[in-house]
N, C-alpha and C positions, 0 to 999 in steps of 0.2 A: 503493500500498499504505500503511495508516497506520501510526503513527510507534511505536515500540516505548514498551514501558516495564516496570517493575521490578513486583513482584508481593511481596503481604507478608499470612500470614494471621497476628496473635495474636503480630506481633511475628516472626514466624521470616522468611526471605526465601524463594521460594520456587527455584526452579533444574528445568528440563525431564527428568523419568525417563526421557529415550530416550540425546537427545545434550548430557544436565547443562550448558545454556545455561542462563545468568536474565531474558533479554530476548522478552517474549510481545506478540500484537495481542490485545487486547481486544473478546472479543463476546455478546452474551446469548444464549442458545440457549433454549427451548422444550422443557420433555423430557413431553412425548407420550404423554397412556397411553390403549391400545385403548376406553375407556366412551369417553371424552370424546371423541375421533374420533368414536364409531360415534354418539353425536346430538349430532357438527357444533357442537360444543361446544369446539374443541382450541385457542383461544384464552384458556380459561378452566385453562386445566395450569401445572403455577409453570414456573420457570422457573430457569437455573442464570444462574453466568457461569463463561462459555473466556476459556479461556488460551493459544492458537495461540500454539505454538514458534513467535517466529518465522525459528532458522532447521528448522529438522528440519518441523514443522508437527504434529507430535503435538498432539492436541487434551488439556487439563487439567480438569475440570470443578470445578464449587465452588459448591454450594447456601446457602455463609456469606453472606451479604450483609456480615460485616466485614471486609472483603477492602483492603486498602493499596496506592492504584498510586502509581509516580512513574516521571514520563515521564523518558524515558533522555534523557542531554545526546549529544549529538554532537558 
């Protein structure tokens, strides 16, 4: 499993909406649209940053590229 990170947007630190944890795994997520899927051009779809809660697994999606990530010290 990937090392946990803390994340902030615009200087505000993010907590999970479900369990209030502040530790996440990070993953790029494709935002597929029907039109580009139909034309077999899904590779051109926009992507988002997925912050997956390290404890409950809830996925938070951010299109904003100004996400600050810091590794959690273990």
